[in-house]
C-alpha positions in Angstrom: 68.3 104.6 72.8 70.1 104.9 69.5 70.2 107.9 67.3 69.9 107.9 63.5 71.4 111.5 62.7 73.6 112.0 60.1 77.1 113.0 60.6 76.1 116.6 60.4 73.8 116.0 63.6 70.5 116.1 61.6 67.8 113.6 61.1 67.7 112.4 57.4 64.6 113.1 55.3 61.6 111.1 56.5 63.1 110.5 60.0 61.5 112.3 63.1 63.4 113.1 66.2 60.0 113.1 67.8 57.9 110.2 66.4 55.5 110.3 69.0 54.4 113.7 68.3 53.6 116.7 70.5 51.8 115.5 73.7 48.3 116.2 73.7 47.1 118.9 76.4 44.6 117.4 78.8 41.1 118.3 78.3 40.7 119.6 81.9 43.6 122.0 81.4 41.8 123.4 78.1 38.8 123.8 80.0 40.6 125.8 82.8 42.4 128.0 80.2 39.2 128.8 78.5 37.5 130.0 81.9 40.7 132.1 82.5 40.3 134.1 79.0 38.1 136.8 80.1 39.6 137.3 83.7 43.0 137.4 81.8 41.9 139.9 79.5 40.6 142.0 82.1 43.6 142.0 84.0 45.5 143.3 80.9 42.9 146.1 80.5 43.4 147.1 84.0 47.2 147.1 83.5 46.9 149.2 80.4 44.7 151.9 82.6 46.6 151.7 85.8 47.9 155.3 86.3 51.5 153.9 87.9 51.9 151.8 84.5 54.8 152.9 82.5 54.5 152.9 78.9 56.3 150.0 78.3 54.0 147.9 80.6 51.0 149.7 78.8 52.5 148.5 75.5 53.3 144.9 76.8 49.7 144.7 77.8 48.1 146.2 74.7 50.6 143.5 72.8 49.2 140.7 74.8 45.5 141.8 74.2 46.0 142.0 70.5 47.6 138.5 70.5 44.7 137.2 72.4 42.1 138.8 70.1 43.4 139.0 66.5 44.1 135.9 64.3 47.2 135.0 63.5 48.2 136.4 59.8 48.5 133.3 57.1 51.7 133.0 55.3 50.1 134.8 52.3 48.7 137.5 54.6 50.7 140.4 55.7 48.1 141.0 58.6 48.3 144.8 59.8 50.4 147.5 58.2 53.0 149.0 60.7 50.8 152.1 60.3 47.6 150.1 61.3 49.5 148.6 64.2 50.6 151.9 65.6 47.0 153.2 65.3 45.8 150.2 67.3 48.3 150.8 70.0 47.7 154.5 70.2 44.0 154.0 70.6 44.3 151.5 73.0 46.8 153.6 75.1 44.2 156.4 75.1 41.8 154.0 76.8 
């Protein structure tokens, strides 16, 4: 397989290094992952509420929950402010 990269190692404009695109995820895998969403969120809540969990583990669990549930900000949307994010985390840590 020959490469069409330029001397700097980059592909020239209009040429893809992956012309077939990203492989599709099989429907069975998507269905399985959808089925696991609620149990996974419940496991994260259990981790957050575990008495032996460190604050680092609690914050990691809350971060995962937020990433699961909050939409990703758009390019023109700053999302939550730092203050709002801290309030959400503090509330979640209180249980």
